[in-house]
N, C-alpha and C positions, 0 to 999 in steps of 0.2 A: 504494500500500500504506500502510495506517495505521501510525503510529509504534509503537503498542502491538503490532501484529502483527509488525512488523519486529523489535522488541526481544524478543518472545516466541520468534521463530525463532532469535535469537542466544543468548539466555540460557536459554530454556526457560520455560514458563508458570509453573512453581512458583517459580523464582528471581526472575522478574519480580514475582510477587505478594509475595515476601519483601521485595524492594527498595522497592516502593511502600508496603508496610505500614510498613517502617522509616521511610521519609520522612515519612509522615503522623504517625506516633508522635513523631518528633523535633520537628516544628514545634509540635505541641500540647504536648509535654513541655517544650520550651524555654520556652514562655510560662509554664507552671505552675512550672518551676524558678525563673524570674525572680520570679514572685509569691511563691514560697516563701522566697526569699532576702530579699525586702523585709519579709516578716512574721516571718522567723526561725522559721517553723513549717511544718508540712505533712509529707506522707508520700510523695507521688508527684511525680516530676519527669522529667528528661530521660532517665533509664534505664527507669523503670517504664512510661511510656506506649508506647514502641516495643515493649516485651515484651508488653504487653497487646494491641497491634495484631497482632503476629505470632501470639499465642495465638489470637486470633479468626480469623486467616487459616488457621492450621493446623487448627483445629476445623472450620471450614467446608470445608476440603479433604478432611477425613476423613469427612465426612457421606456421601460417595459410597460409602465402604467399609462404613459402619455403617448409619445411618438418618438420615432428614431430621429426626427428633426429637433427634438428638445435639446439634446446635448450640443448639437451644432449651433443652434440659436443662442444657447447660453455661452458657448465659447466665443462666438462673435461679439456678444454683449460684453463679455469680460475683456476682450481685446479693445473694444471701443472705450470702455471705462478707463483702461490704462492709457489709451491714447489721449482722451480728453483731459486726463489728469496732468499730462505734460504741457498743456497749453499755458499753464501758469508758471512753468519752469523756465529758467534761462537755458540758453543753448549748452553751456558747460554742464549744468546739472543734468539736463536731458541726456547728454552724452555719457555721463557717469552712471546713470540709472538705466540706460537702455539694456545692458546685459541682465540686470535684475528683472526688468519687465519681461524679457524673453524667457528667463528662467521660470518666472511665475506662470507664463502661458504654458510652457512645457510641463511644469508641475501639475497644472490643471489637467492636461492631457494624460499624464501618468495616472491620475485618479480615475479617468475614464477607462484606461487600460485595465486597471485593477477591477473595475466593475464588470469588465468582460472576462475576468479570471485569467488575464495574461500576467500572472504573478511574476514569473521568472523574467520575462521580457521587460516588465516595468521596473523591477529592481535593478536589473543589469543596466538599463538606460539611466536610472537615477545615479548609479555609481559612476557611469561615464560622464554625466553632466557635472557631478561634484568634482571629479578629477579635473575636467577642463576648466572649471571655475577656479579651482585652487592653484592651477599652474599659471595663472596670469602673470605673476612676477617673473617666473622662469621663462615663459614665452617672450615677454618683453625683453629680457636679457639676451635671449637667443637671437631675436629679430634685430636687436640693436647692433649685434656683432656680425650679422650676415652681410657679405659684400654684394655688390651689384652682379658680379660674375656668378656667385653662388645662387642668387635669386634667379638669374637667367637660366642656370642649370636646372633648378627645381621646376621652373615653368616648362622647359624643354622636356624634362622627364615626364611631367604630367601630361603633356600633349602626346608624347609617344605612347605612354601606358594606357591612357583613357580615351584618346581621340583617334589614334592611328591603329594601334594593335587590334582592338575589337572588330575593325572593318577589313582586316586582311583576310583573304580567302583561306579557309581551313581545308585544303585538299592537296594531294600530292601532285606535283608537276615536274617537268623537266626530265632529263635522262634517267631511266630506271626509277622514276617517281621519287627521286631523292630530295626534291625541293618542295617544302611545305612552307609557304610564306608566313602563316600564323605561327607555326612551330618555331621558325627561325626568329621571328619577332619576339615570341615569348622568351626564348633563350636570352636574347639581348636585353630584354626588360628585366628579367630575374637577376641576371649577373650584374647589370647596371644598378639595380636596387641594392644588392648586397654591397657593392662598392660605394654607393651613395651613403648608406647607413654607416659603413666603416669610416668614410671620410669625415662625417660630422661627429662621430664618436671621438676620433683623433683630435679634431679641432676643438671641441668643447670639453673633453674629458682628459684625453691622453697627453696632449702636448705640454701640459703644466704639471704632470704628476710623475715625472721621472722616466728613466730609460725603459724600464721593464713594462710599465703600463702603456707607454707609447708604442713599444714593440708589439705588445699584445693586441692593441687596437689597430696598429699599422698593418699587422698580418692579415686583417680582414680586407685590406685594400690590395696589398702586394707584399709578400714576404721577400721577393726579390728586391723591391725598392728599399725595404728596411735593411737588407743585407748590404746594398750599395752604400746607403747613407751611414750605417753604423760601422762598416769596415773602414771607411774614410775617417770617421771620428776617432776610431781606435788608434789610428796612426797619428792623429792630431793630439790625442790625449792618451798616450801609451799606458799611463798609470791606471787607466780605467778599462783596459783591454778585456779583463775578465767580465765586466758588466756589459760592455758592448757586445762581446761574444755571446753572453747569455741572452741579450736582446735579439740577436740574429737567430739563435736557435729557438727562442720562444715564438718569434714570428713564424718560423717554419712549423712549429708544433700546431699553431692555429690553422695551418693549411689543411690538416687532416679532418677536424670537425667541420670546416667550411666545405670541403669536398664531400664529406658525408651528408651534409645538408642538401647539396645539389643532387646527390644520388637518391636521397630520400624523396626529393621533389619529383624526380623524373622516373625513378624505378625503385620503390621501397623494397621490392623483393630481393634486391642486390645487397641490402644492408647486412644480413646475416653472414654473407660470404666475405664482405669487406671489413667487418667489425674487428676480427682478431688481428689481422696485419696492421690495420690503422691503429688499434689500441696499443700494440707493441711499439710501433714507431713513435706514437705520441708519448708513451711512457719513457722511452729512451730520451726524447728531447726534454721532457719536463724534469726527468731525473738529473740530466746534465745541468739544466738551469739551476736547480736547487743546490747542486754542488758548487757551481760557479758563484752564486750570489751569497753563499754562506760567509757571514762576517764582513760583507761589503756594505758600507754605510753612506758613502758619497753618492749624491744624486744631482748631477749638474743638469743644466738645461738640455733638452733632447728633442728640440723641434725637428720635424721631418718636413721637407717641402712636398706638400700634398698635390700641388697642381690643380687642375680643373676637376671638380667633383663629377661632372658629366661631360666628357669630351665626346662630341658626336662622331668625330672622325675615328676615335678609338672604339666607340661603341659599334660603329659600322664595321670597323676593322675586325672586331671580335666576331661579328656575324660572318664576315668573309672567311675568317679562320675556321669557324665552325663548319661552314659549307665545304671548304677545302678538305677538312679532316673527314667529313662524312663521305666525300667522294674517294678520298685516299683509303679509308677503311673498306669501302665497298670494292674498289678495284684491286686494292692490295690483297684482300681476302680472296678475290676471284682469281688472281694470277699467282699469288704466292701462298694461298691457304692461310692458316692462322699466323704464319711467320710475317705476313704482310701487315697484320695488326700491330705487331711489335715494332716493325720498322717505322710505322706511322707514329706510334707513341713516342719513340725516341726523338723523332724530329719535332713533334708537337710540343713535347715537354721542354724543349729548349726555350720556347717563348711563353707558354701558358699551359696550365694543367686543367683549367676549367672546361675548355672546349672538348678535349679528348675524353674527359670524365663524363660529361653529359652525353657525348656521342656513344660511348661504350655502355652507359646506363640504358640508353634507348635501344641499342643494338641487342643487349642481353634480354631486354623485355620481349623482343620478338623471337630471338634464337633460343632463349632459355639456358644458355651456357654461361652461368654466373662465374665459374672458376676462371675461364679464359678472360672474361671482362675484368675480373679482379686483377689478374696477372698483368693485363695490358695497362690498367690504371696505375698499378705499382711501377711499371716500367716508365711511364710518363713522369711519375713523381721522382724516380731515380734520375732521370734525365734533367729535370728541373733542379734537383739537389746538386748535381754536378755543376750546373751553371752558378748556383749560389756559392759553392765551394770555390770555383774559379774566381768569382768576384772577391771573395774574402782573401784568397791567396794573392791577388793582384793589388787590392786596395788596403788590406789590413796591416796592422802592426805585426811584429814577429810573434808575440804571444797569441794574438787573435788567429793568425794563420795556423798555429799549432793546435789551439783548442778546437777551432772549427774543423780542422782536418781529422781530429780524433773522433768527434761526434758524427759529422757527416760521412766520414769514412766508414764508421760502424754501420750507419744507416744504409749506405750503398752496398756493403757486403751482405748484410741481412736481407736486403731487398733482392739482390741478385740470387741469393740462395733460395728465397721464396719463389721467385719467378722460375727458376730452373727445376726445383724439386717440390714446390708447394702443390 
């Protein structure tokens, strides 16, 4: 028996609705009361919002006795009441109270939802509204620190994700039906979204919190970029080589859960096959990080040049890479059998691991050969690890070259053994 059904039998459906309405009104009203105290102004708080929610519930309950138009007419009257109330207010006061007015209207609607026994939906909506209201200061802080380039990138991403992607044809086209415009667009949007989130995490959280946190969040964007930046910094500050080496390894460790997320999105059935090797490689990286940061206390500035959060040229370039890899996988397997997949992975891993991972996840979805897909993905990771090892050897300090060689060398050896005998 569901909890709401049980409570309804004990309290009665009407009293249950009243209690839920009061609860929702209180959580929203508490936030508005706190905001009102900070500004020393306002008209609705911890008493008004529960009353409005109860009013909405009562009106909704009475619609069965009167008419379905009764709640609509009452809602319109309530909106007009709030509107007329603003005629006597100055423009600044109206601007400050507009959010509260909208919250009151929404709270009234929540009461109507409760009268329709949409309990979970109403409570979830109330929580979301309260969260949005309480984050005003944080939102203002974030918006004030956004550059024109970042705003432009956000607008471009919204256009691509919401206005272009839904209208792409979702059907297989081209040679051997390897081109699906909607599928290719989805891949670009998903990977761009992950990079977008990673960019702003680094900007607003990581860049001021030290080497390791920056590396952790920077790995969401590109572990190769972190390796390039930190290797150079280790040569500039050789006394901090251990910590910069730990940052390079930590950024690489984030690559595994990031790729696992992509695999889960495109083919969750591959997760059991990939889980053990990914877990082992992640454990090696994290274990090495713990050893390197032991007794390290210095935390200098560690900003990474993030570039553009959404470079359309790079986004389209990733789509091109994805298409090329799909063709390479198809024809490589056709002419060289499974060996062709490994050749493709070695080449693809030099530049990027996301595209080959997504391609193999989708290929295994149709072929059902999860073990081969796992081995090919590991091969691409090994290729990418060799690139980061090379970067560290070229740009890094003497100690960084030594530490990264030990860790990444171990990963490469284990990975090769898994591909050959796994």
